[in-house]
N, C-alpha and C positions, 0 to 999 in steps of 0.2 A: 452436571453435564458429565457424560462419560470419557473417561481419561485413561491413558495407558497406566499410570501408576494406581489408579482405583482409588483416588482421594475423592472423599465425600464432603469435606468441610470447604466451602467456598474461599475462605481465606487462605488455606493451605493450598488449595488449587492455584489461586492467584500467585501466591509465593513461589510455587514451584514452576508455574508458566513463566514468570518473570526471570527466574534464574535460568531456566533452560533455554529461553530465548537469548538472554545475555550471552549466554556460552556459545550457543550455536552462530549468533551474530558476529563472533570473533573469527569464525572459520570462513574461508573462501565460499562465495555463493556457487551454486551448480552454474556450468556453462550453459549458455543457450543463446537463442537468436532474438531475444527480448519480444517473445511471442506469448500467446495465452499460456502454451504448453510450459514455457519456461518461467512465466509467472507463479503457475501452479507449483512448479518444482521449488521455487524460492520459498512458497508458503510451507510446502513439505519440509523442506531442510530446516526452516525456522522453527517449526511446531511439531515435527513428526514424534518428538520424544515426549510429547504431551498428549496429542490426539490421534487416534487411528485414521481419522478422516482428514488429516491434514493434507492439503493439497487438492482436496475434492470440492467441488462448488457445493454450497449449501442447498439443502431441498426444503427448507422451511422458510416462511415468510418472517422478517424480523424489521424492527423499526426502534427509533429512538424519540423521544419527545419532539414533535414537529418535524419529523424525517421518517418516511416510509421508504425502505430500500427497495430496489429492483426486486420483483417477484422472481422466485427460483426458476420458473419455466423460461423466463426470459434472459437469464444470465449468460448461458453459452452464446446466444447471438450478439447480445450487447458487448461481450468480452471480444467477440471477433471483429465486431465493428470498431471497437476502441483500438485494438491493437493492429487493424488495418490502417487506421488513420495515423497511428505511430509510425508504422512502416512507410506510409505515404509522405509523411513529414520527414523521411529520412532519418528516423531515430533522434530528431532534434540536433542533429549535427550541423556544424557550420554557422551556428547562430551566435550572436553577441549575446553577453549576459542578460540584459533586459528582454530581449526576444525569447530567449532560451526560458527564462523565469516565467514569462507570459504564457508561453506553450506548455511548459511544465505544469504550470498551475491548471490550465485547462484540461490536461490529461489527468492530473490528480483529482480534480473535482468530479470528472466523469467517473473515473475508477471508484471514487468514494460513494457516488450515486449507486453504483453497481453493488457494491460491498458483497463480493462473491463467497466469502467463508463466513462461518458462525463466528469465528473469533480471530483475532490477529490481524484483521483488516488494515488498520493504521499502521501497525508496526512493519508489516510486509510492503505496504505502499512507499513508506520512507526508505527502508533498505534497498528496495528495487529502484527507486528513484534516484538515490545516490549512485547506485551502479550505472544506471542509464546516463546520469549527468557525467560520470567519468568517460564513459563511451564517447559522449558528445563533446568532450574536452573541458568540462567543467567540473571542479570539486566542490561538492556539496558537503560541508562540514556539519554532520549531524549533532557534533557537541554544542553548536551554538543554537540549537532548536530549543526554543522556549515552549514548553509543552501545552501550557495553559493558552497562550496567546495563539499558537499554532491550532489548537483544536477549535478556538474561536473562529479562526480564519477558515478552517475547513467547514465549520457549520455555516459561515456565510456565504462560502462559495456553493454549499448545498441549495442555497436560496438564490443564487444568481449572480452573486458579488464575488468575483474571483481577485479583485485587487489586493486585498489584505494577503491572501494567500501567495499571490505573485510577489508581494513585497517581503513577505518572510522567506521566500525561496532566494529572492535576490540578496538578502542579507546573510544567507548561509553559503553563498557562492564565495570561495576563496579566490 
């Protein structure tokens, strides 16, 4: 995959990407209105040192075993709908912890179905969700994230079962 440093070895690119992400995640995120453009700015902030296309929706079809993500021609409309839904839900503010976790899980599941970028979707989702949670009055402690179990919960949410994802989010709320 084309990248800013011009790395051709997949392992070297993975290492560089992880290091660049960890560094950028320590800096404040771009300010925004928790909109589609804000989400794209967060991705660009996190991965702009790695990929020139960071912050731009993918133009290719991608899938994982048993999971075909949103076709690229539908991404802009699906993202508009998702973020309009978030706006209608008052950005999840004023909710108790269980209700917040339930609605946040639904948002993350839909966002994961869309998978708008070629790389960095999961990490962008979680950094954005932590920021959204803070705005809603909840602290999402990402250090409590069990990556393997969370990935399994995301996969289950892809197939319609959002309960494990909700439960993980609820456990991460301080």
